[in-house]
Structure formats: structure tokens, C-alpha cells
N, C-alpha and C positions, 0 to 999 in steps of 0.2 A: 867562460862566459857563466850567469846564474842559469841554472834549469830552471822552466818552470813550466805550469801545464799548460799554457800557450804553445811554450816553445814545441813542447812535444806533437803538440794537437798540431802545429804546423808541420813538424815532421809527415807524420801520419798523414796528411794531409796532400804534404807533398808528395809522398811516395804512391797515394791511392792517383793524383791528378797524373804522375808520370805514367801509368798503369794505362787510364783513359785515355791521356793524350797520344800514347804510343798506341793503342789502341786503336784508334781512331785514322792517323795515317797510315798505320798497316790495314785498317779496313778501307778507309777512303783508295789505298795503292791499288790493293786488291780488288775494288768490286762489292757489289753486292752479292755474287754468284758464290765467291771463292771465301768471303766472309762468314759468309753462313755457312758454308761446311765447315769452317777451319772452328766456330762457337760448334757445330754440333763435335766435332772431335773434341773440345777442348771442354766442352759439357757432359762426355760420355768419359772422358778418361777421369774428371771429379766420380762420377758415380760409380764407375768399374772401383776403382781406388776405395772409395768410403766402404763398399762392399769385400773387398778385395783384402784389404787393411788388415782386419781382425783374425784371417784367416793364414796371410803370413807370417802374422806378430805368432800365432801359436804356432807353426811348423820353426820359427825361428828360436820360439822357448824351448820348444823341447827338443832341438838340433844339438848333439855332442858334441862339443866342443874339444874336447880332448884329443884328437888328433891335430885337428888346427893349431890348440897350443902347447903339446909336446909334451903333457903330464903336467903340465901346471897347476899348484895346488893353493890353498887359502884357508886361513887358521879361523876356524869357527867351533868355540866354545873349546878353544882349547886344544884341538885336536886338527890338524892336518889334511882338509879335505879338499881329494884331485876335482880340478874344475872338468864338469861334464856340461850336463844341460841344466839350464836355470832350478828347474824343477825339483832336481834331486840336490839342487844345493839349500833351495828354501825348505824344503823335508830335514834335509841334514842338520840346518838350522833351528828348525823346528822340535828335531830329535836331541838337541843338546841343552833342550830346558823340559825337566820333567812335567810340570804344570803344563804347558804346549801340550806335550807327548803326550799326556793324559788325556787332553780335553781334545783332540783331533783325533784321536784313539777312537774317545767316545761318538765325536762327530764327525766320520770320515768327507763331508761335504765343505765343513772349513776347509781343508785343506785345498780344494778345488777356490775358495775365495782368496786364498791368498799367493796361490798361481797364477792368478788374473789380474794380480795387483800389478805387474811387469806389463801386462800387454795395455794399463793405460797410457802411459807413455810410450809403447812401441804402436800403437795404432798409431797416433798422432804423428811421431816421426815417422813410421811408412806413409802415410796417408799423403804426408807432404811431400815427402821426398819422393816417392813413387808418381806423384803428380807429374811432377818436374821431368823425373826418369821418361816418364812415360810422354809429356808433352813435346818433350826433346827428341827422340827416337821414332815416335808417330809422323815426324814432320815428315820425311822422304813419302811416307805414304800420301802423306795429303798432299804434295807436292804432284805424286805421279795422278793423284786423282783428281786434282783442279785443272792437269795440264790441258784437257777439253776445254775448258773456260776461257772467256776472254782472245779464244783464236780468231784468225782473221775470216772472214766469210769467204764461200766461192767466188763472188766478184770482187775479191781481194780488199772490201773494206772491214776498217775493226769493229766489232760489235760494241753495242753502248754499255759501259760497267756499272753506271748507276754507283757510283763513285759516294755523293753524301751518305745514300744508302748502308754502302759497305761501310763508310764510315763512323755510321749507328751501329752496325752489326759490331764491332770493332771494339766501339765503347761497352755494349753488351758484353763481349768479350773480355775486355780488361778489367773489368768491375768482377766478373767471375773468377779471375785470375787471383786478382788482389783481396777478393773476398776468402779463396782457398790458400792463399799463403798467411793469412793474417788469421784464420779461423781460429787455432791455438792460444793466440794472444786474448783472442776476441770470448773464447770459451774461459782462461784464466783471470780476464777484466773482468768477466760476469760474475763470478765468485767473490773477486776482491769490492768489486762496486755496490757495496749492498748499501742500500739508504738507512738511515739511522733511525728514520718517520719521525723524526722531532720536529720537522718544517727547516730545519738549517740546511737541507741538502747534503750534511758531510755523511761518511761513510761508515758502518760500523767496523771498522777494522783500524780505524782512524783512530777507535778509542785505546787500541794496544800497541801502536807503534808511534815515532815522533811525525808531530804535526806536520812538519814539512816533506817527508813523504807520504804522509796519507794526504794532502792537497794535489799529487802527484798521478793517484789511481782512477778516476774519474777522468783521466786524459781518453782513453781510447773510445769509453763510451760518447766523449761530447766532441767527438772528430767524426766528420762525413763521412768516413768507412765505418765506423762506430754504430753511427743512425742507418745507414743504407743494412747494413748487418742486420739491426734489428729489428727493421721490417718482414713482420712474420717470424720474429724468431730462428732465421737463416743460421747464424754463427751457432746461438746456441743448440738449437737441432742438431746439426751435426757435429760439435763440439761432445752433445750426452750422446750422441748415437755411436761415438768413436772408443768411450771411455764407458759407457755402460756394461757393467757383471752383471754376467746371470749364472749362478748357481744353484743347482738341483741337489734335493735331495734323496741320497743312495737311496735312502730307506719309506720315506713319503710318496718320494717323486714332485714332490714341489717344488716350485723354481722360483727362485727368488731374485728380484731385480735391485740390482745398485747403483744409483747413479750418484758418482761424486762429487761433479760439480752441485748439484740440487744439496748434495749433502751439504757441503759446506755453506753454499746459501742460507739452507736453515739453520744452519749451526750457529752463522754467524748473528741471523735474526735471531733466536732462542738467545744469545749472550746480551743481543738488547734488551730483551722483553724482561731477562733477568734481573738485569742491570734497572729497568726502570721498574720492578717487581720491589727489589732492595729501594729503590728512592721511595715508592708507595710506604713500604714498613717503616724507613725513617720517616716520613711526614709524618706518620701516623703516630708515630711514637714520640714526636716535638709539637705533634699538635696542629701541624701546619697543614694536613689533608685530614678530611672530615668523610669520604666516601670511601670504598673500596671498588677499584676498577675491575670488575669482574670479567670484563670483555678480554681486559691485558691478560689476565689469568686462564680465562679458557682458551683465548687464541695461544700464550705459550704452550701449553698441553697439548691441541693441536698441532703445534710445531715438532713438539718434543716426540710424538707419536708418528710423524711426516716420516721422521728421517727410517728410510732401509735400513741404515745400518745396526739399529738400532729394534728394527721387528727380527734384523737375521740374527742379531744378539740373543734378543730371549726366546723366540722361536728355534733357534738354535742350542744353546748355552741350556734352558731349562729340563729340556731332554738329559742333557750330562748330569745335575743335580740331582734329577731324578734317577739317572743310573747310580751313581754315587750313595745316594739313602737306600736303593734296593738291594743294594750291592752288600750293603753293611752288614756285618755279621749280626750287631744287635739287633736290628729291624727287623718286630713281630715275633720276635724271641725272648726278648729282652724279661727279665723278672719282674721289672719294673710295670711293663705293659700287662705279663699275664696275670699280677698280681693283684689287677684293678675288675671289682667285679663290673667293669665295665668295658674288659680288655676289647671285646667283639666292638662295641660302637666304637671306640677310641680307633681301632686300627680302619676301622671303616672311613673316617672321619681322616686320618694320616692319608689314607688311599684316594679318598676325594681330593685331598690335598695334591698330593705327587702327578695324580690322571691330570689335575689342569693344568700343574706346568708341563707335563709332558706334551697336552697337545694344547699348551698354549698360542696365543695367537695375539699381536699387536691389540686387535680391540678391545679382546677379554682386559689387559693390561688397562686398556684407555681407560674404557669404562669402570673401572674401580678409581682411578683419581679421581674423574668425571664425576664420580657419583659423589667426593667428596665438593668439588666445584659446586654441583648444582645447589649441594647443602647448605653451603655459604651464601649461595645467590640467594637463596629461600628464603633464608633469616632476612639476610636484608632489604630485598622485597618488602617483608611483613612487616620492619621497623626494628628486630633486635638486633643487626646489628648495629642501628643510630644507637639503639642504647648503650651497649658496649664503648661506642665514643664518649657518650654524656659521661659513661666511669670513668674511662679516663681523663675526662677533663675536670673531674672531680666534681660535675653539677649533680649526680645522683650517686649515692652509696651503695653498697652491696646487696642489701637485703630492698633496696626499691627496685635493681635491675632483675632480683627472682621475682616478684612481684607481677613486676610489667609484664615479664616471660613469658607469668604463667597464665596472666589474663588475656594473653595476644593468642597462645597455644588454646587457651582455655575455650576461645570466645570465636576463633578463627581458623573453621574445618580447612578454608585451604591452603594452611599451612601447612600443616599435617599433611593434606594429598601431595604438596609440594615436596614435602619433605619424603615421604615415601616413596616417591616416585622416584623421586634423587636414588635413596638406598638402594630400591630394587632394580636400577641402571645398569650396578655394580653386578657384576659376573661371578667373582668371588662370595658376593655375600649369596646370592641365588643358588650357588654351589654346596656351601659351604655353611649356609645358617642351620638348612634341613639335616645335617650331619651333626650339629654341634647340638640343635635341639634334641637328635637321637641321644646324647651322652648323657644331656638332662634324663632325659625320661629312664634311661639304662638306670640310672642312683635310683629315681624314684621306684621302677621297680625292682632294684634291688631292696631300697627298703621295704617296701609293703608284703612282699612274698617271704624278709625274715629268715633268707636263709637256704630256704626251699630251692632245690634242683629244679630245672625246666623239666624232667622229667616226674618231678611229682605231682601225685593225681589233684591234688590242691595249687600247684600253680599258676595262677593267674600273668601271664603275659601280656603286657603295655604295647601296643602298634606303633611301629617305628612308619617316620615320614618316609615317601616315596618320592625324589625331588622330580623326576623322571614324569611324573604324572603332574602333576603343576601348572595350572593356566599361571603365570604370572603375572598376566594382565588384570587377571580378576581378582586375584591375591592380592594387587595393589590396593583394589577400592576397599577388600575384604579390610585388609591392615589398618589403612585410613579411617576407617570408622571406628575400627579398636581402638586406635591412638589416638583421636580427637575426642571421645566420649570417655577415657581412662582420664584427660587432662581435664575435659570440661567437668567429670564428677571432682576431680581432684580441685578444679578449680571452684566450686560450690561449696567446698569446704572452708575453702579460705583459710588455708593451714599456717599463715603468716599471723593471724591475729588470734587464732586458739588459744592462748593463754589468757587474753584479756576478753575473751566472746564469751557470751553466758551460755548456760548449756544448750536452753530453750533455741536458741539462735543456732547454733551448731544445728542442732536435732532437725527444723525445720530448714534448716540450708540445703537437705543434704538431697540429691536428685536421682534417688537409685534407679532411678529407670534410665539410667547413663550406662551404669553397672549393666543391668538387664540387656541393653543394645552388645555390647561385648558380650554378653555370655551368648546370645543370640548369634553374632557374629562371629564368632571363636565356631562354633557348632556350623558355618557355612564354608568356612576356610577350608581348603585342599590342606593347609598346612597344617592347622591344629583340630582341623573337626574329624578326620578319622582316631586321635590320640585322646578326645573328650571323655568320648561312650567308655573307652579303654580305660582312664584312670577312673574314674566313677567307678566301674564293673568290680577296676581293683581293688581301689579306697574302700569299698562297702562287703568286698569277701575279705578283710583281712579279720583275723578272730579279738582283737579289741572292738570290733565295730557289732559282728553279727554275735556274738555271746551276750554283748549288750542289749543288745535289740531286734533277736532274732523273732521274740517270742510278741511281739508287737507290728513290727512291718516286715509288709513282702517285699523283699528286699529285687527280684525281678522285678515287679509292678515299679516298684521305686527307681530301680534304674531307667526302666523304659519311659518313666516321669521324665526326670532328666535328663533325657534326651529328646524329649518332645515338647515340653513343657515352656511357653511363651513365658520369658524369663522377663520382658519391660510390662505384660500384664499384672504378673506376680510382683514385682516393686512396685509397681504403680498401686498394687493395693497398700504394700506395707507403708509409702508414702502415704497413702487417706486415712490408713488406721494411724502413723507419728502425727497427722495434722489432729485429727480424733482427740489424741493426746493429749497435743498444746491444748485444743478450746479447753479443755478439762482442765488441764491446771490451770491457764489465765484466766475461766471466765466459772468454772466450777459448774457449767451445764453445757448442753447439747440439744438441738433439733433433730426431729424425724429427718428433716429432709438432708443433714448430714449424715448422720448414720447411714439412711437407704442407701446413697449411691455405692458406700462401703459393700454393706450386706451384698449390693446384687452383685458385686465384681467378687463375691465369696465362691462363685461355680466354678471351680478348679480342682482339678483332680488331683493335683499332686498339695494343695492344700487339704483337702478331704483326706487322701491316705495322711498324711503326717497329724490332723488330727484323732485319725481314726486311732492310728497308734498311740496317741495320748490317752487317749478312752480305755486304751487294752494297757498300757502300764498303769495307768490309776483306778482300773477294776484288781489288776495281778497287785502292783505293788503297795498302793495305798489304801485298799481294803482287803487286799489278803486273800482273795477269791479266784478259785481256779475254776476260770470261766472257759475252759476249751482245754484241745491239743491239739498235734502234729499228726497226722495220718503217715501211713508208709509211702506216700507222694511227696512227704513233707506240705503239704498243706494246712494250715491253722482251721482247723474245726470247731465251731462254739459248741458249749455245751447246749441243750435247749432251754433251759430258762434262762441263758443269756443270747441267745442270738438277733436278740433285736437290737445287741451294741453293735452288730454288722450294719444294721440297718442307717447307720446315718448318714445323709447326704444331703451336700452343700447346695446341692440343684434347688430339694424343696425348701431349704431354709432360703436360698438368692431368691426363688421365686417368690418365697413371703416375706421380703424384704422391710413392705413396710408393717407390716406385725411385729415386727421384733425393732423395729426402729420405732414404733411408738411405745409399745413395751418398756423400751431401753430410756427414752426421753423422759416420760411417765416415772419410773424411779428415778432418772436423775432429777427432776422436780421436786419430787416428795423429799431425797435423799435431802437436796439443800435448800429448799426451802420452807419445807415444811407442807402438813397437810393440807393447812387453812386455806394457803394459796393455792391451791386446785381451784380451776376456775371449771365451768359445765362444760365447756368449748374443749378441756383438755380430755375430759370424760368420752363426751362424745367423739373424738377423735379416734381414743383405745378403742372405744367401740367399735366404731366403724372397721378399725384394722384388724381385731379379733374377729369380726363375721368377714371380714375380706378373703379368709383361709380358704374358707372352701369357692372362693371365685376367682383363684387363683389357679394359673396355665397347667398346674397341676394334671396329668392323666387320674383316674379314679384309681391305678394302683399306686400310683405315688403319693397321691395325696391319704390315702391310708398307709402308708408307709410311714408318711412322716407324724402320721399321727398318734401310730401305734409307738413309732421311738417316745415323742413327747411324754407318752405316757408312761412307756416303761422305766424311765430313766428317772418321772417322777414317781410313779411307785418307788421303787429301789432305793431314793435317796431318801424318801419320808421313813420308808422298813430302815433305812441304818440308824435313822434318826430316834426312830421309838418303833421295835420290834410290835410292840399290845397295839397300835393305830392300825390296825386290819382293815377298818373301812377302805384305806386309802388305795387298794386294789382296784375300787370302786370309780377312781377319778377317771376320768375321762375328759380328753378335749372338746370334744363333740357338745357334751353336756355345758362347757362353760361356751364355747361358742350360741348355744341354742338360748342360754337362759343369761347371756351380756348385758342383756337390756334390762333384766329387774336386778342383775345386780348394780346396774350403774345406775339405777333411781335409786338403790338404796343405799349407795355413797353417795350421792347428791343429796339425800336426805340426812346423812350422818354429817357431812360438812356444813349445811344448814343451820340444824340444830346445834353445832361446836363452834360456827362464825357467827349464830347468833342473828343468822339469817333467815331462820327460817319463816319468819314474821310476813316475809316477801314473798311467799307464794302462791302463785297464780290460782284460778283455776284448773286453766291445762294443767299446771305442774303438779295438782293435787291427781286431775284424772290418768296423767301418764302412770304416774306413781303406783297407783291402785288398779289400773288397767295390768300393768307389771307382778303386779302379787299374785293377784286372779291367776294368770296364766301359770302358776307354780301348780295346777291343779291336774297341770297334763306332764308333769315332771315323771322320768324315768324310772322305774325300782332301784338301779345303778345309784343315781342321785340322791333319792328318797336316801337311800343305804350312807351316802356321804356326808346329808347332811346333818344325819340321826348322829354319824358317828360323832360329827363336828362338833354337832349341839353337845352330844353327852360327855366327848374328851376333852374340848377345848372350852365351851363354853360353861356349861349347869358344872362342874367341877368344883365342889368347894367353892360354890355362889351362891349367897340367898336371894340374889336377883332372880336368874333362871333355872324355873323349876323344871322338874323332869318333864320330857312331851315327848308325845306318839308322834313322829312328822307323818307319819302316815294316817294320823287321824284327825289332822289336820285339813277342814274345808277353806280353804284358802279365797274361795269366790267371798264365803260367809264373813271370813275374820277381814278382809280387806273393805267390806263395806260396812265394817265396824270401824276400820280405821279410817278410813274416809272418814264417817260422819261424827268420828273424835277429833280430826284432826281441821275440819270445816267450822266447827264448834268453836276450835283453841281461833282458828281465822277470824272469825266474824267475831268475836270479843277483842283481838287485838286492833281490827280495822277500824269497830265502830264502838270500843270502848263498854258494846251490852249484851248480855248473856240471852241468848236464843234457848229457852226453855223446853218449846216445842220439840228443833231437833235433839237438847238435852235428853227429853222424857220418849223418845223416838233410841237414840241411842241406849238408854239403860232398857228400854225392853228389848233390845238386842241380846244383851251381855246375857239372859238367861239361857240361850242356847247358846252360849259361847264355850268353844273346847278352850280355848286359852285363855280365857277370861274366868272359866271354871277353877282350871288347878290354879291358875293363880291366888283367890280366894282362899282354895284351899291351903294352898302352900305358905299363902301369909297366915290364914288361921292357924294354922298349926304351926307356925312360931308366935303366935302372939301366947296361945294354950302355953307355952311353957315357961310363961313368966309366973311369978307366983301374983303379981297385983292383977292379975287378969280374973275380968269377974266372969260368972261360973256361963251366963249365957251365949258368949261366943264361941261355945265351943257347940251348941248349937243351929249358929249362922252359917246359911248356905247361900244357894242362887236364888232360891225362892223370895228368900228375904229383900232378895234386889228389886227383882220385880213387881211383889206385891207393894213395894215402900217409895218406887220409881218417883214421886213427888217430891218424898224427901231427900231424897239424892241429891233429885234437881236443884232441891233449895240449899241445901249443904256446901252442892258444887259452887252456887254463883254467890253463897257469901263465903265460900274460900276465896275467888276467884277478887270479892270485892273487897274482902277485907287484905288483900296484895297491894292496894291505892288507898287504902283507909287505915283508922285508927277504928278498934273495937266500937271505943267507948262514945261513938258516932254514930253509932247504928240506929235507926230509926223507928219507930211504933211498927210503922208499916212491914217493914221486913221481918222483925220480929216477929209478928203477925201471920204473916204468911209462911215462917216457920212452924208454926204454934200449930198453925193447920193441920199440916202435911203429918206430922207428931201426934196430935188426935186422933189421925186415922187408920195409928199403928194398932195391928189385928192385938186381941187379948187372949188368944186361944190356945196358948200356953205359957206356962211358968216361964220358960226362955224370954217370950215374945214382952209378956209383961216389964221381967226389968230389963230389956232392951227398950221398953217406950222410956221407963222409967229412968234412964242413961240418959237417957237423949233429952227427956225434958227439965234435967239438972243440969246440961249444958245450957238448953236454952233458958232458964232462971239466971243460971250466972252472965250471961249476956244482956239480958237486959237495964235497958237505959236507967238513970238515974234522973226522975224527973224536975 
């Protein structure tokens, strides 16, 4: 007859039915009370044997059979061993194998595990056999105990037995007996009958045995007995209770529980998951699968690390590995390690690794594997794994993959957070990474100290990381920021298009503030923060650095600033400077608004220290000056004449950002567009900015220091250019501020003359100009000295136009009044094309007492008389001639203006008569005047028209 699953189920159900029916019949015959008592006996026997079986097994396995077997021997490893106890036979087997012997010697608890393996079978056999033996042996006790039940009553009548209820008790008893009897089969069946998980209902073991046999495996589980035993997992719990092994580590005292049935079930599930994983990998390779089942991978890892056997193996065998390494004569004293400059750090790393193994737990190993899985899941969740699939399908190329991957990393902080969380979920990473970094720091320390020994006075140690003090949850946030900002900065560069990109575009795309975030965050981390300042100090203590720059930079201050500076703010400032540079390159111009925001950001102690160092370098190296020296405390002390160099204060500069911004804008405008394109609005904006220096938020002391530095550096620069310009010592920014309006008006006048817009001057424009010139009477002696020196050395030198003048002798109000009449006379002529004779005579009348007019006339006469053809009367001319002959001068001026627009041959007799009348009035009191009159008369005669 063919054996099928249905046949086996029928047989099992038949046996179960037999126990049930017989139980019912016996129970009905006994009645309720006897059946209840019998059920109590049966259940008690099962419970007693459940707890007694392991004790009996241990006694049996430790029993010496040598007497019973009369010295019988067994061959183990080629040696005849007498049969004594089972434990001794196991020990003999282990001793026959060198590898096992060494392992057991290092791990005594392992022999406990080996010795308990036979108890798995012994417990089941003794439990089942003991149950039936006790059931049979206790029957007389039951019989005696139940005699009092069902006796006739005193009146001779039989008591009611409650046969149906007794039958029910018998059914329960039959079920208990059946379950106990089939319990070993139920346990084995639960191991074999593990669902494949693919929905087919097949078992995992079916993949490894003939199909016809695999079809029979679920038979017990599908039977009625199997279903009843599965209620509350009664069968499996009893089976596990009798087959579970507990091993106590004699060294640590830890107890490990080993459940064979669960190990087999989990192992078979693992086998199924591995096959599914293989199928997934194959599908990915052939293109039929386009996503990774991370739940499958994670569940597989969970199942692997649920194996008690794996936990026992890892946690017991790892110390054995440690022992082997630690007892190795080469460890810790090898020439290779001793020869390294970082031998201490290398040994610390090895120690940490070995300690990690020695104290290994299943969770630690699982955390390392899960870190890899979680990294993969994070990459998948954010689209990077999909890019890999696209590349496998040849939809994109490697370069596209790299670009898209960088884009995702550079724009998605969540991805960095997920990956960093996954990485720091690994126990090995958190344990070994600090020690690995310490090795790198050791090499840096060795390089920086250039072979100096640790006890050397100038040896600068680098702080190592102490992993025990790290809060890894907080560290994960910091490391996420570092990772994201670095990748974001890299993304901003667009490294894949560097070859084709314009240099300016690359510079403009830089997000330097991201690097600032990285530096700030590194300082905040427990992992790197402690070594940040240590490395800075070590680097700045290198002779190559100190010897080159100690005269310029205070390294103690620099170290402190590098540890406290807000790098985001510093690099944001640099970004703005880059933006300005790009604007200059692209447009050639800058506006004050664009510049001002950058200057306002210059209030940085670090930048000030750098600029201060650069200033010292310029004076020491550029100008060859001895500006100071170091005192006994190694502090640089400036010489008195150069103390102002130390007054450079970026706070003052940033507080006067508008002033510098307007000056720079004005300079750029003039340099790029020419002076003729400067507008009055540009000039006024500059004036307001210069005057705003006194309105800044600086204290009186700070403002004085700012102005002092400004003056001193200007004096020094000019003296370096020309040592003879001694008047430059009187230059003062206060004079510039106080007289900026006057300078502006004169500048406007110069612009108006140069671009021929002077004729458009309004009455108000003239009044503003004259009023500002008149205020020069209130000049300070220092400003007078500056103007005198500037006039003498720059304007009057070798120039016939500018005659020697004593600036202090000028009455600016009077001279400005003369200038006002001259300007109004000209503007009137330009506006009406008529000559205002009255105004002209008033102007000429004022010239007699004009210091400037007199000096100019004398200079002019001095130049003329040197000519060979000059009449003798010229040498006698002076300002009295001008005042005495004002009418003649006015007529000549009128004629000169008229001749600019007309041909002299068209002159009218009226014009000649008017001029002649003035000639007739010339005094003839001296020969010189007689000659002068004759000279002018000849001119009048020469222009007489032909009638």
C-alpha cells in the first residue's frame, strides 16, 4: 500500500481516537470521582517526570558503567578507552583532537555544553519511559485510594457514579496520555515542519530531501493530535523544556541557554531566507528584479543572531581568540610595532579590538552587520540604489551615476543623518574608530615635532580621543552636519564640470560658509573637538612656522582666536569679497551699497590679527624698518615712532563702513569712467560719508585712535615717497572732514569748467562756492601749513601759472568776493550776451587791494619784462594803473568778449569812441604813463574801421 500524508494522518488520528475512546470508556465505568482522581494521578506523574527527567539523565550520564560492562573498551582516536561515564568518554574524544583540546582548555564551559548534548535524548526517553512506568506502578496506589468511592451507602443502595461526567474526565486523561506519548514526535515535527514562507505551504526542508518524503513532513502537524497539542504550544513548550541546555561560564558566571528545536527551526528559516536572497541577487543581475527587499535582509540578520548556538560560539570562542593573540610571544613586543612612531597608539587599537572580542556579545556583532544593512536601506530610501539599477540596465553611465549621487548627497541632509545614524549603530565603529583616529593623530604628532622626544621642552603633544566620554547620540548630530556640509560644499563646486566651467563661475559657486559650518561643528564634537585646538597649537609651534612669522603674529592670540572664531561669519565675509571681485571683473564698477555690507563685517578679531601681522610684515620686510622688539616676556613691543601700527582697529573701520564704501566707489568710478562722468550727486554722497566719520558709534577714544592711525599711515607713506615733503606731517583727517564741503565745491567748479557746463551755474551754485571759499579764513595753522606746502611743492614748482603765494596772507572772504563778481560777470554775459560794465568796474575796483591779483600782476610783469621786445613802460606798471584806469580795463574786456563772436573789422565807431574816451583819461603824470597811453592809442588806431 502506498504511504501518503493522508494515511499517516489517519493512523495518528486513529491512535489518538483510541486513547480518547478508551479514556471515555474507562472514565464512564469509574465514574466522576474515580476518573478525576485518576486524571490527577496522570497529570501529576507527567509533571513529576518533566522535572525529574533532567535529574535522572544527569545521574545516568555520570554513572560509571565500567563495573557493569566488565572493563569493556571503545576505540577513540586510535586509542582504546575503557567505558566508564559518558562525560569521560566525551572528554577522551576531545583530548584526541588537538584543536578541540586547546579550545576547551581556554573555555572550560564548552565541555559543559558537549557533556549536555546526550541529555537531549536522555531527557525525552526518561520522560516518556518514566511516565509509563510510574503510571503503571502507581496504579495500585490509585486503586487503594479510590476504594472509598462508589461504595454502597449504609442503606445498601449504590451511589450515583455520574458516568457521563466520568467519561469526560476520561477523555481528558486520554488526551493527556496521547500528548505525552507523542510529545517527542510533536517536537521533532515542529522542527521539520517549517513553512517555506512563499505561500505554497511547502516546508523548508523540502528543498533538501526527495519531494515524496517532504510531502509527509506536515502529517503530524495536520493531524487532530497535532492541532490539539498546538493549542498554547503545549507540545513545543514541553519538548523545549526537556531539550534546553544551560551552560554557565565558570569565569564570568554568565549562563547561556541553548534550545535545539528553536535552533533548528531558525536555521531552516535562515536557509530559506538565504535562498530568497540568492534569488533576489540573481534577479537583480538578470534585470527581472528592480528593488531590494531590505526587510528580507534585515529579517535574515535578526534570525541569524537569534541563534543561541551562534551567541554561545561568539561569546565563548572570542575569548579563545583573544587568549591566542595575547599569549603570542610576538604580540606587543614585535620589532615591527616597536619600530613605529605610533607604537603606543597601535597597541591601544589592538587592545581595544581584542577587548571588544573578549567582551563580545551577540548584540555587538549584530550591530555591525545591521549598520551595513541600514546604510543600504538609507541609500535605497533616498534613490541612490535606484540609480545603481539604472546603471545596471545601462540607462545611465558611470558619470551620470556619480553626478546624481553627489546631487542627492549635497542637497539632502536626511540622507547624511540616516547614514551617520546607521554607521554609529555599529559597536565596532564606536569602539575602534576613536583608536584608529588616534593612530592618525600619532603620526601627525610625530611629523610636527620632527623627532623631538616627549620629554623635550619644546615637544607639543596632540590630545588623543577618549571614547569613554563620548555621547554618541549627540555626536551623531554633529557628524551628520559635518558630512552634509562637506558634501554640500563639494556639490556647489560641481566637480564633474570643472574642466568646461568658466573660472569665474567656479569661484562664484563656492559655498564657503559650508566649510565654516564644518569647522565650527568639528570644534563642538567630542570626537574631534578636543584635538582641534591641540593640532592647531602643534602646527603653529613648528619651527618652520614660528621662525617665519613670529615677528608679525602673536601666536598665543592666534591660537585662541582659531579656537573661538565663528568660521561661518568669517567665510561668509570671504564669500562677499569674492562676489565683489566678480562684480569688478564683470562690470568694472562697484556701488557703495555693495561694498558697505562687506566692510561692516570686517569687525573680526581674527581678521584684525591677520591684517595686523601683514602690516608688520610690510614695515619689517617691505620697508626694512625696525619697528620694535620682543621684551623679556616674549611680547613684541613697538618703538614709540611706530606705536601707531598697533592701533589698527577693524572695529573702527567697520563702524565707518559708509565712509570707506563711498571712497572706494568714487575711486572706481573715476578710474573706470573718467573724472568727467562724476556727478554732483556722487560728490555729495562722498561729502556726506566723510562728514559721517564724526557721527559713527565709536567712543571718543576709539574715534581718536582711528583718526590717529589714518593720519600716521598717510604721513609715513608720503614720507617714504619723498622725504622732503615735510608739510605732510601736518595732514589731519579732521581738516579734511571740516573742509570737505569747500573741497567738494572747488571740485564741482573744476568739473564744470572741464566739461563746459560752468555756464549752467545758478546763483545758488555760485553762492555755495563763494561761501565755502570764504570759510577758509578759519583754517587751522596746520591746514595752512599743509596747503602752503602742497602749493609750493606740487602746484607752484616750475609752473608759470602758479606764482609764489603766502597762504596765510590771503583774505579768503575778500578774494572770494572778487571771485564771485568775476563769475557773475561771466555768467551774465553767457546768459544775456551783454557785458555788465557796472559790475566789471566794481570788480576792477576791488583788484587794487587784492593780494592774489597783485601777486599775479607782479609775476606777469616779471615774466614780460624779460622779453627783448617789451616796452620800457611795462616795468613801471602796477595795481594803481589798474584802479586809475578801471574804465579802460572794462572797455578792453568788453571788446575782448565781443571779438570772440565777431570779426574785428566789423567794430562800430561807437565802440571805438567809447574806448577812445577811456584812453583820453589816462594820466600823463609820468613818462611811463605817457608811453602806456601812446601804446594803447596805437591799438585803438589799428582797429579803426574803414568807412
